[in-house]
C-alpha positions as YAML, in Angstrom:
chain: A
units: angstrom
residues:
- id: 1
  name: MET
  ca: [0.00, 0.00, 0.00]
- id: 2
  name: SER
  ca: [1.28, 3.49, -0.87]
- id: 3
  name: LEU
  ca: [0.39, 6.97, 0.26]
- id: 4
  name: VAL
  ca: [-0.45, 9.05, -2.81]
- id: 5
  name: THR
  ca: [-1.42, 12.64, -3.49]
- id: 6
  name: PRO
  ca: [-4.66, 13.51, -5.30]
- id: 7
  name: ARG
  ca: [-2.68, 15.16, -8.11]
- id: 8
  name: GLN
  ca: [-0.23, 12.35, -8.88]
- id: 9
  name: ARG
  ca: [-0.18, 8.60, -8.66]
- id: 10
  name: ASN
  ca: [3.52, 8.60, -7.80]
- id: 11
  name: PRO
  ca: [3.97, 7.08, -4.35]
- id: 12
  name: VAL
  ca: [5.44, 9.25, -1.64]
- id: 13
  name: ILE
  ca: [6.18, 6.46, 0.80]
- id: 14
  name: GLY
  ca: [5.44, 2.84, 0.10]
- id: 15
  name: VAL
  ca: [6.79, -0.66, 0.06]
- id: 16
  name: ASN
  ca: [8.25, -0.14, -3.41]
- id: 17
  name: GLY
  ca: [10.31, 2.77, -2.07]
- id: 18
  name: ARG
  ca: [9.98, 4.88, -5.22]
- id: 19
  name: GLY
  ca: [9.15, 8.05, -3.30]
- id: 20
  name: ILE
  ca: [12.16, 7.63, -1.03]
- id: 21
  name: THR
  ca: [14.43, 6.93, -4.00]
- id: 22
  name: ALA
  ca: [13.27, 10.18, -5.61]
- id: 23
  name: LEU
  ca: [14.51, 12.07, -2.56]
- id: 24
  name: LYS
  ca: [17.80, 10.18, -2.44]
- id: 25
  name: THR
  ca: [18.54, 10.90, -6.10]
- id: 26
  name: PHE
  ca: [17.42, 14.53, -5.94]
- id: 27
  name: GLN
  ca: [19.62, 16.86, -8.00]
- id: 28
  name: PHE
  ca: [19.70, 20.62, -7.43]
- id: 29
  name: SER
  ca: [18.43, 22.65, -10.37]
- id: 30
  name: ASP
  ca: [19.17, 25.99, -8.67]
- id: 31
  name: PRO
  ca: [22.93, 26.76, -8.47]
- id: 32
  name: ARG
  ca: [22.41, 28.96, -5.40]
- id: 33
  name: GLN
  ca: [20.72, 26.13, -3.53]
- id: 34
  name: GLN
  ca: [23.51, 23.75, -4.53]
- id: 35
  name: GLU
  ca: [26.11, 26.22, -3.23]
- id: 36
  name: ILE
  ca: [24.26, 26.74, 0.08]
- id: 37
  name: TYR
  ca: [23.97, 22.98, 0.55]
- id: 38
  name: GLU
  ca: [27.67, 22.42, -0.14]
- id: 39
  name: GLU
  ca: [28.66, 25.24, 2.24]
- id: 40
  name: LEU
  ca: [26.42, 23.89, 5.00]
- id: 41
  name: LYS
  ca: [27.87, 20.43, 4.54]
- id: 42
  name: GLU
  ca: [31.49, 21.59, 4.36]
- id: 43
  name: VAL
  ca: [31.69, 24.23, 7.09]
- id: 44
  name: VAL
  ca: [28.68, 23.67, 9.39]
- id: 45
  name: GLY
  ca: [27.77, 19.99, 9.47]
- id: 46
  name: PRO
  ca: [25.88, 17.17, 7.74]
- id: 47
  name: GLY
  ca: [22.72, 17.68, 9.80]
- id: 48
  name: PRO
  ca: [21.86, 21.26, 8.73]
- id: 49
  name: ALA
  ca: [22.96, 20.40, 5.18]
- id: 50
  name: ALA
  ca: [20.55, 17.44, 5.07]
- id: 51
  name: PHE
  ca: [17.73, 19.61, 6.44]
- id: 52
  name: PHE
  ca: [18.32, 22.17, 3.69]
- id: 53
  name: ARG
  ca: [18.45, 19.52, 0.98]
- id: 54
  name: ASP
  ca: [15.17, 18.03, 2.18]
- id: 55
  name: ALA
  ca: [13.59, 21.49, 2.17]
- id: 56
  name: CYS
  ca: [14.79, 22.03, -1.40]
- id: 57
  name: TRP
  ca: [13.30, 18.70, -2.44]
- id: 58
  name: LEU
  ca: [9.99, 19.56, -0.81]
- id: 59
  name: MET
  ca: [9.83, 22.98, -2.49]
- id: 60
  name: THR
  ca: [10.77, 21.46, -5.85]
- id: 61
  name: ASN
  ca: [8.07, 18.79, -5.47]
- id: 62
  name: PRO
  ca: [5.29, 20.70, -3.70]
- id: 63
  name: GLY
  ca: [2.58, 18.26, -4.76]
- id: 64
  name: GLN
  ca: [4.15, 15.30, -2.98]
- id: 65
  name: LEU
  ca: [2.90, 16.20, 0.50]
- id: 66
  name: HIS
  ca: [0.03, 18.29, 1.81]
- id: 67
  name: SER
  ca: [2.18, 19.41, 4.76]
- id: 68
  name: THR
  ca: [5.06, 20.87, 2.73]
- id: 69
  name: ALA
  ca: [4.76, 24.39, 4.19]
- id: 70
  name: HIS
  ca: [4.87, 23.06, 7.76]
- id: 71
  name: LEU
  ca: [7.80, 20.75, 7.09]
- id: 72
  name: VAL
  ca: [9.88, 23.38, 5.29]
- id: 73
  name: ALA
  ca: [9.25, 25.86, 8.12]
- id: 74
  name: HIS
  ca: [10.40, 23.29, 10.66]
- id: 75
  name: LEU
  ca: [13.55, 22.46, 8.68]
- id: 76
  name: LEU
  ca: [14.42, 26.15, 8.34]
- id: 77
  name: ARG
  ca: [13.92, 26.62, 12.10]
- id: 78
  name: GLU
  ca: [16.41, 23.85, 12.79]
- id: 79
  name: ILE
  ca: [18.99, 25.38, 10.45]
- id: 80
  name: GLU
  ca: [18.48, 28.88, 11.87]
- id: 81
  name: SER
  ca: [18.82, 27.62, 15.43]
- id: 82
  name: ALA
  ca: [22.02, 25.71, 14.60]
- id: 83
  name: LEU
  ca: [23.62, 28.77, 13.02]
- id: 84
  name: ARG
  ca: [22.72, 31.01, 15.96]
- id: 85
  name: THR
  ca: [24.33, 28.52, 18.33]
- id: 86
  name: LEU
  ca: [27.49, 28.24, 16.24]
- id: 87
  name: PHE
  ca: [27.88, 32.01, 15.92]
- id: 88
  name: ARG
  ca: [27.97, 32.51, 19.71]
- id: 89
  name: PRO
  ca: [31.78, 32.30, 19.94]
- id: 90
  name: VAL
  ca: [32.01, 35.07, 17.34]
- id: 91
  name: VAL
  ca: [29.81, 37.28, 19.52]
- id: 92
  name: GLU
  ca: [31.76, 36.31, 22.65]
- id: 93
  name: ARG
  ca: [35.03, 37.27, 20.99]
- id: 94
  name: GLU
  ca: [33.58, 40.74, 20.38]
- id: 95
  name: GLY
  ca: [32.78, 40.98, 24.11]
- id: 96
  name: ASN
  ca: [29.03, 41.42, 23.59]
- id: 97
  name: ALA
  ca: [27.65, 38.07, 24.74]
- id: 98
  name: GLU
  ca: [26.10, 39.43, 27.94]
- id: 99
  name: ALA
  ca: [23.95, 41.83, 25.93]
- id: 100
  name: ALA
  ca: [22.06, 38.96, 24.25]
- id: 101
  name: ARG
  ca: [18.99, 38.90, 26.48]
- id: 102
  name: SER
  ca: [16.56, 37.76, 23.78]
- id: 103
  name: GLN
  ca: [16.57, 36.02, 20.42]
- id: 104
  name: LYS
  ca: [16.41, 39.38, 18.64]
- id: 105
  name: ASP
  ca: [19.33, 40.68, 20.68]
- id: 106
  name: GLU
  ca: [21.32, 37.59, 19.75]
- id: 107
  name: ILE
  ca: [20.53, 38.01, 16.05]
- id: 108
  name: ARG
  ca: [21.43, 41.70, 16.15]
- id: 109
  name: LEU
  ca: [24.76, 41.00, 17.87]
- id: 110
  name: ILE
  ca: [25.66, 38.24, 15.42]
- id: 111
  name: LEU
  ca: [24.99, 40.52, 12.46]
- id: 112
  name: GLN
  ca: [26.95, 43.36, 14.04]
- id: 113
  name: SER
  ca: [29.88, 41.02, 14.65]
- id: 114
  name: ILE
  ca: [30.03, 40.19, 10.92]
- id: 115
  name: GLY
  ca: [29.75, 43.82, 9.83]
- id: 116
  name: ILE
  ca: [26.03, 44.12, 9.07]
- id: 117
  name: THR
  ca: [24.48, 47.30, 10.42]
- id: 118
  name: GLU
  ca: [21.28, 47.63, 12.41]
- id: 119
  name: ASP
  ca: [18.07, 47.72, 10.34]
- id: 120
  name: ALA
  ca: [19.88, 46.33, 7.30]
- id: 121
  name: PRO
  ca: [17.83, 44.07, 4.97]
- id: 122
  name: GLU
  ca: [19.60, 41.01, 6.41]
- id: 123
  name: GLU
  ca: [18.53, 41.95, 9.93]
- id: 124
  name: ARG
  ca: [14.92, 42.50, 8.89]
- id: 125
  name: ALA
  ca: [14.89, 39.19, 7.02]
- id: 126
  name: TRP
  ca: [16.30, 37.28, 10.00]
- id: 127
  name: PHE
  ca: [13.85, 38.91, 12.41]
- id: 128
  name: GLU
  ca: [10.99, 37.94, 10.11]
- id: 129
  name: LEU
  ca: [12.19, 34.35, 9.89]
- id: 130
  name: ALA
  ca: [12.60, 34.08, 13.65]
- id: 131
  name: GLU
  ca: [9.14, 35.53, 14.21]
- id: 132
  name: LYS
  ca: [7.15, 33.58, 11.61]
- id: 133
  name: LEU
  ca: [8.78, 30.16, 11.27]
- id: 134
  name: HIS
  ca: [7.58, 28.97, 14.68]
- id: 135
  name: GLY
  ca: [3.94, 29.57, 13.77]
- id: 136
  name: LEU
  ca: [4.26, 28.15, 10.27]
- id: 137
  name: ALA
  ca: [5.83, 24.95, 11.56]
- id: 138
  name: HIS
  ca: [2.78, 24.13, 13.67]
- id: 139
  name: ARG
  ca: [-0.73, 23.12, 12.70]
- id: 140
  name: ARG
  ca: [-3.75, 25.40, 12.77]
- id: 141
  name: GLY
  ca: [-5.87, 23.43, 15.20]
- id: 142
  name: LEU
  ca: [-7.64, 20.73, 13.20]
- id: 143
  name: ASP
  ca: [-7.79, 22.84, 10.04]
- id: 144
  name: THR
  ca: [-6.20, 21.79, 6.75]
- id: 145
  name: PRO
  ca: [-2.41, 22.18, 6.39]
- id: 146
  name: ARG
  ca: [-1.11, 25.60, 5.47]
- id: 147
  name: PRO
  ca: [-0.89, 26.33, 1.73]
- id: 148
  name: LEU
  ca: [2.52, 26.52, 0.12]
- id: 149
  name: LYS
  ca: [2.20, 30.26, -0.54]
- id: 150
  name: GLU
  ca: [2.52, 30.92, 3.20]
- id: 151
  name: ILE
  ca: [6.14, 29.74, 3.17]
- id: 152
  name: SER
  ca: [7.22, 30.77, -0.35]
- id: 153
  name: ASP
  ca: [8.35, 34.31, 0.49]
- id: 154
  name: LEU
  ca: [10.22, 33.20, 3.62]
- id: 155
  name: TRP
  ca: [11.84, 30.40, 1.65]
- id: 156
  name: GLU
  ca: [13.37, 32.91, -0.77]
- id: 157
  name: LYS
  ca: [14.48, 35.24, 2.02]
- id: 158
  name: SER
  ca: [16.03, 32.38, 3.95]
- id: 159
  name: GLN
  ca: [18.27, 31.48, 1.03]
- id: 160
  name: VAL
  ca: [19.54, 35.06, 0.70]
- id: 161
  name: LEU
  ca: [20.23, 35.16, 4.45]
- id: 162
  name: LEU
  ca: [21.95, 31.76, 4.48]
- id: 163
  name: ASP
  ca: [24.22, 32.85, 1.66]
- id: 164
  name: VAL
  ca: [25.32, 35.92, 3.67]
- id: 165
  name: LEU
  ca: [25.77, 34.02, 6.94]
- id: 166
  name: LEU
  ca: [27.72, 31.14, 5.42]
- id: 167
  name: ARG
  ca: [30.17, 33.47, 3.70]
- id: 168
  name: ALA
  ca: [30.73, 35.26, 7.02]
- id: 169
  name: PHE
  ca: [30.99, 31.91, 8.80]
- id: 170
  name: ARG
  ca: [33.78, 30.70, 6.54]
- id: 171
  name: LYS
  ca: [35.78, 33.93, 6.97]
- id: 172
  name: ARG
  ca: [35.70, 33.53, 10.76]
- id: 173
  name: PHE
  ca: [36.41, 29.84, 10.89]
- id: 174
  name: LEU
  ca: [39.53, 30.14, 13.06]
- id: 175
  name: THR
  ca: [37.28, 31.41, 15.88]
- id: 176
  name: TRP
  ca: [36.50, 27.83, 16.92]
- id: 177
  name: LEU
  ca: [40.06, 26.49, 17.17]
- id: 178
  name: PRO
  ca: [40.83, 28.09, 20.58]
- id: 179
  name: ILE
  ca: [37.63, 26.52, 21.93]
- id: 180
  name: LEU
  ca: [38.81, 23.12, 20.72]
- id: 181
  name: ASP
  ca: [42.17, 23.73, 22.40]
- id: 182
  name: GLU
  ca: [40.35, 24.57, 25.63]
- id: 183
  name: LEU
  ca: [38.35, 21.34, 25.43]
- id: 184
  name: LEU
  ca: [41.44, 19.28, 24.61]
- id: 185
  name: ALA
  ca: [43.07, 20.56, 27.80]
- id: 186
  name: LYS
  ca: [40.25, 19.19, 30.00]
- id: 187
  name: PRO
  ca: [41.65, 16.25, 32.01]
- id: 188
  name: HIS
  ca: [38.18, 15.12, 33.12]
- id: 189
  name: PRO
  ca: [35.54, 16.27, 30.61]
- id: 190
  name: THR
  ca: [32.05, 16.88, 31.94]
- id: 191
  name: ARG
  ca: [28.74, 16.41, 30.16]
- id: 192
  name: ASP
  ca: [28.71, 20.15, 29.54]
- id: 193
  name: ASP
  ca: [32.11, 19.92, 27.85]
- id: 194
  name: VAL
  ca: [30.92, 17.15, 25.55]
- id: 195
  name: ALA
  ca: [27.67, 19.02, 24.84]
- id: 196
  name: ARG
  ca: [29.71, 22.08, 23.91]
- id: 197
  name: LEU
  ca: [31.74, 20.02, 21.45]
- id: 198
  name: ALA
  ca: [28.59, 18.51, 19.94]
- id: 199
  name: GLN
  ca: [26.49, 21.67, 19.71]
- id: 200
  name: GLU
  ca: [28.74, 24.74, 19.60]
- id: 201
  name: ILE
  ca: [31.51, 23.60, 17.26]
- id: 202
  name: PRO
  ca: [30.98, 23.22, 13.50]
- id: 203
  name: ASN
  ca: [30.78, 19.53, 12.62]
- id: 204
  name: ASN
  ca: [33.07, 19.32, 9.61]
- id: 205
  name: ALA
  ca: [36.22, 17.56, 8.49]
- id: 206
  name: VAL
  ca: [38.54, 20.36, 9.63]
- id: 207
  name: THR
  ca: [37.24, 20.64, 13.20]
- id: 208
  name: ARG
  ca: [36.89, 16.87, 13.65]
- id: 209
  name: ARG
  ca: [40.41, 16.28, 12.40]
- id: 210
  name: TYR
  ca: [41.79, 19.10, 14.56]
- id: 211
  name: PHE
  ca: [40.14, 17.71, 17.69]
- id: 212
  name: PHE
  ca: [40.48, 13.97, 17.27]
- id: 213
  name: ASP
  ca: [44.02, 14.05, 15.85]
- id: 214
  name: ARG
  ca: [45.13, 15.83, 19.04]
- id: 215
  name: LEU
  ca: [42.97, 13.98, 21.55]
- id: 216
  name: GLU
  ca: [45.08, 11.58, 23.64]
- id: 217
  name: ASN
  ca: [42.99, 11.54, 26.82]
- id: 218
  name: PRO
  ca: [41.15, 8.23, 27.49]
- id: 219
  name: GLU
  ca: [38.77, 10.06, 29.84]
- id: 220
  name: TRP
  ca: [36.95, 11.50, 26.83]
- id: 221
  name: LEU
  ca: [36.05, 8.11, 25.38]
- id: 222
  name: GLY
  ca: [33.09, 7.21, 27.61]
- id: 223
  name: PRO
  ca: [31.44, 10.66, 27.61]
- id: 224
  name: LEU
  ca: [31.82, 10.95, 23.82]
- id: 225
  name: TRP
  ca: [30.24, 7.53, 23.32]
- id: 226
  name: ALA
  ca: [27.39, 8.40, 25.67]
- id: 227
  name: LYS
  ca: [26.75, 11.59, 23.67]
- id: 228
  name: GLY
  ca: [26.44, 9.67, 20.41]
- id: 229
  name: PHE
  ca: [29.90, 9.99, 18.90]
- id: 230
  name: PHE
  ca: [31.38, 7.05, 16.94]
- id: 231
  name: ARG
  ca: [27.96, 5.57, 16.15]
- id: 232
  name: ARG
  ca: [27.77, 6.49, 12.45]
- id: 233
  name: PRO
  ca: [30.99, 6.13, 10.47]
- id: 234
  name: PRO
  ca: [30.95, 8.01, 7.16]
- id: 235
  name: GLN
  ca: [29.80, 5.98, 4.19]
- id: 236
  name: ALA
  ca: [31.62, 5.77, 0.87]
- id: 237
  name: GLU
  ca: [30.64, 8.65, -1.40]
- id: 238
  name: HIS
  ca: [29.47, 7.50, -4.83]
- id: 239
  name: ASN
  ca: [29.49, 9.93, -7.74]
- id: 240
  name: GLU
  ca: [27.25, 8.22, -10.27]
- id: 241
  name: LYS
  ca: [27.81, 10.94, -12.85]
- id: 242
  name: GLU
  ca: [31.60, 10.61, -12.82]
- id: 243
  name: GLY
  ca: [31.64, 6.93, -11.94]
- id: 244
  name: THR
  ca: [33.90, 7.44, -8.93]
- id: 245
  name: ILE
  ca: [33.92, 6.36, -5.28]
- id: 246
  name: ARG
  ca: [35.51, 8.38, -2.47]
- id: 247
  name: PHE
  ca: [36.34, 7.01, 0.96]
- id: 248
  name: PRO
  ca: [36.28, 9.99, 3.35]
- id: 249
  name: PRO
  ca: [38.64, 9.80, 6.33]
- id: 250
  name: TRP
  ca: [37.16, 9.37, 9.79]
- id: 251
  name: PRO
  ca: [39.35, 11.12, 12.39]
- id: 252
  name: GLU
  ca: [37.30, 9.60, 15.21]
- id: 253
  name: ALA
  ca: [38.57, 6.14, 14.21]
- id: 254
  name: ARG
  ca: [42.21, 7.13, 14.72]
- id: 255
  name: TYR
  ca: [41.31, 8.16, 18.25]
- id: 256
  name: LEU
  ca: [39.73, 4.73, 18.78]
- id: 257
  name: VAL
  ca: [42.98, 3.13, 17.59]
- id: 258
  name: ARG
  ca: [44.96, 5.04, 20.21]
- id: 259
  name: MET
  ca: [42.44, 4.30, 22.96]
- id: 260
  name: ALA
  ca: [42.26, 0.56, 22.24]
- id: 261
  name: LYS
  ca: [45.30, -0.12, 24.42]
- id: 262
  name: TYR
  ca: [43.87, 1.88, 27.34]
- id: 263
  name: LYS
  ca: [40.20, 0.89, 27.22]
- id: 264
  name: PRO
  ca: [39.95, -2.15, 24.94]
- id: 265
  name: GLU
  ca: [36.62, -3.34, 26.33]
- id: 266
  name: LEU
  ca: [34.89, -0.03, 25.66]
- id: 267
  name: VAL
  ca: [36.48, 0.40, 22.23]
- id: 268
  name: ALA
  ca: [35.33, -3.12, 21.33]
- id: 269
  name: GLN
  ca: [31.79, -2.28, 22.45]
- id: 270
  name: ILE
  ca: [31.85, 0.92, 20.41]
- id: 271
  name: ILE
  ca: [32.99, -0.92, 17.27]
- id: 272
  name: GLN
  ca: [30.44, -3.68, 17.81]
- id: 273
  name: GLU
  ca: [27.54, -1.28, 18.20]
- id: 274
  name: MET
  ca: [28.43, 1.33, 15.57]
- id: 275
  name: LYS
  ca: [26.55, 1.33, 12.29]
- id: 276
  name: ASP
  ca: [28.08, -0.69, 9.46]
- id: 277
  name: THR
  ca: [29.81, 1.26, 6.70]
- id: 278
  name: ASP
  ca: [31.16, 0.54, 3.22]
- id: 279
  name: ASN
  ca: [33.98, 3.05, 3.76]
- id: 280
  name: ALA
  ca: [37.29, 1.25, 3.21]
- id: 281
  name: ALA
  ca: [39.26, 4.05, 4.89]
- id: 282
  name: ALA
  ca: [37.24, 3.60, 8.09]
- id: 283
  name: HIS
  ca: [37.70, -0.17, 7.90]
- id: 284
  name: THR
  ca: [41.49, 0.21, 7.76]
- id: 285
  name: ASP
  ca: [41.51, 2.29, 10.94]
- id: 286
  name: LEU
  ca: [39.10, -0.02, 12.74]
- id: 287
  name: VAL
  ca: [41.27, -3.03, 11.90]
- id: 288
  name: ASP
  ca: [44.19, -1.16, 13.49]
- id: 289
  name: ALA
  ca: [42.05, -0.72, 16.61]
- id: 290
  name: LEU
  ca: [41.37, -4.47, 16.71]
- id: 291
  name: LEU
  ca: [45.08, -5.19, 16.40]
- id: 292
  name: ALA
  ca: [45.80, -2.89, 19.35]
- id: 293
  name: MET
  ca: [43.46, -4.85, 21.65]
- id: 294
  name: PRO
  ca: [44.21, -8.03, 23.54]
- id: 295
  name: PRO
  ca: [43.35, -11.01, 21.28]
- id: 296
  name: GLU
  ca: [40.60, -12.26, 23.58]
- id: 297
  name: VAL
  ca: [38.82, -8.90, 23.21]
- id: 298
  name: SER
  ca: [39.25, -8.44, 19.47]
- id: 299
  name: ALA
  ca: [38.08, -12.04, 18.89]
- id: 300
  name: ARG
  ca: [34.55, -10.92, 19.78]
- id: 301
  name: LEU
  ca: [34.54, -8.71, 16.68]
- id: 302
  name: VAL
  ca: [35.29, -11.43, 14.12]
- id: 303
  name: GLU
  ca: [31.78, -11.30, 12.65]
- id: 304
  name: LYS
  ca: [31.93, -7.52, 12.36]
- id: 305
  name: ALA
  ca: [35.32, -7.71, 10.64]
- id: 306
  name: ARG
  ca: [34.02, -10.39, 8.28]
- id: 307
  name: ARG
  ca: [31.39, -7.96, 7.01]
- id: 308
  name: TRP
  ca: [34.11, -5.41, 6.30]
- id: 309
  name: VAL
  ca: [36.00, -7.95, 4.19]
- id: 310
  name: GLU
  ca: [32.86, -8.66, 2.17]
- id: 311
  name: ILE
  ca: [32.60, -5.04, 1.03]
- id: 312
  name: PRO
  ca: [33.60, -5.10, -2.68]
- id: 313
  name: TYR
  ca: [36.01, -2.15, -2.39]
...
């Protein structure tokens, strides 16, 4: 059985999976949207990038779901919230953090810190997004879902704003390195320290490599695992158009290799419970972790390692 729209007989979600495949194979037709997605993925993190891509798919295929306006508003709220959180160190460096008593204050201070004056179009656009997205994301009692036109204008404004913020974000990227140094110096990390790493630091290859290449403290291993780190190794990246496969490095795995001699039982549990991947680069590092453990511990992971060997790469 499939869920279908009145306009089309193409399934959105069903046992044949055609609707899901359409989302997975979505290609950007708007160069600006493609650029925003790539910037989010490269300098912010895979989560906000995925939210933006889903929103683009929904707006490109408005007939697929009745609730498109609500879903796009919710996705934009998540992206906006993530960017506000990540920009806090920029505001703190300017010495204005204590003045952020409200969401509007925070937005104003962020824009000032990147050289955008008060009452500029970017400020007005961000205020409007912050004010309206909350309402648009939620239902109107038991009434029908909101029509697409209620989100269309905000959708366009959000892309202009994201373009501005991401360019400013990239220029100020070094802001986060001292925070990583501060965290690396913690001998006994707290839950707040791990939460800061997870929520206030851009989740990209540069920051992950900077942190995990330098992390030698076994005391971080348990708190990081409890927070959800190490659970999803990166998958191989297939470029169907060019016929290529890329195996992205996983800095977290090199940390596991180093920790295997200190906490082999926990590293073994982490490897056992992490999601399977077809990434050969990650497999190489994980094999090194197994070799660093006592044989009686690594022997428990034989079945996991067998699945790595079966990957055709």
